[in-house]
C-alpha positions as CSV (number, residue, x, y, z in Angstrom):
1,M,-7.6,-4.1,1.8
2,N,-5.5,-0.2,0.3
3,K,-7.5,3.3,0.0
4,D,-9.2,2.2,-3.3
5,K,-11.1,-1.5,-3.1
6,I,-12.2,0.2,0.8
7,I,-13.2,3.6,-1.4
8,K,-15.1,1.3,-4.0
9,D,-16.6,-1.1,-1.5
10,I,-18.1,2.2,0.2
11,R,-19.5,3.2,-3.3
12,D,-21.5,-0.3,-3.9
13,K,-22.5,-0.6,-0.4
14,L,-23.9,2.6,0.1
15,N,-24.9,2.5,-4.0
16,C,-23.2,6.6,-4.1
17,S,-20.9,8.2,-6.0
18,E,-17.1,8.6,-5.9
19,E,-16.8,11.1,-4.7
20,A,-19.2,10.7,-1.9
21,A,-17.6,7.2,-0.7
22,R,-14.2,9.4,-1.0
23,K,-15.7,12.1,1.9
24,I,-17.4,8.6,3.8
25,F,-13.2,7.1,4.3
26,R,-11.5,10.3,5.1
27,E,-14.1,10.9,7.8
28,G,-13.8,6.6,8.7
29,L,-10.4,7.9,9.2
30,R,-10.5,11.2,11.4
31,D,-13.1,9.2,12.9
32,G,-11.0,6.4,14.4
33,M,-13.2,3.9,12.2
34,I,-10.8,3.1,9.7
35,K,-7.0,2.3,11.1
36,V,-4.6,3.0,8.8
37,R,-1.6,-0.5,9.1
38,L,1.2,-1.3,7.2
39,D,1.3,-4.6,5.1
40,W,4.5,-5.7,6.2
41,E,4.7,-8.3,4.2
42,V,4.8,-6.1,1.1
43,I,7.4,-3.8,3.4
44,V,9.9,-6.8,4.2
45,T,9.8,-8.2,0.4
46,Y,10.6,-5.2,-1.0
47,V,13.6,-4.4,1.5
48,I,14.8,-8.2,0.3
49,S,14.3,-7.3,-2.8
50,I,16.6,-3.9,-2.8
51,A,19.2,-6.0,-1.0
52,V,19.0,-8.9,-3.5
53,I,19.5,-6.6,-6.2
54,F,22.6,-4.6,-4.4
55,S,24.2,-8.2,-3.8
56,I,24.2,-8.8,-7.3
57,I,25.1,-5.2,-8.2
58,L,28.1,-5.6,-5.8
59,A,29.4,-9.1,-7.3
60,I,28.8,-8.0,-11.0
61,Y,31.7,-4.7,-9.5
62,R,34.1,-7.3,-8.2
63,L,33.9,-9.4,-11.1
64,A,34.9,-6.3,-13.0
65,T,37.2,-4.6,-11.1
């Protein structure tokens, strides 16, 4: 889940304001109750996309010269 989804979930379950949910989220991060993990699937997808775009640009450049 991303930050906004977690805050929305806190707001819905505890029936509190957005500001209170953000405060609860920050305290959860600080106290270690909420762990930050990288979404490696998204990171790998971006790296592959950038590599493909770079390869296309390089191929077009080589054809042009």
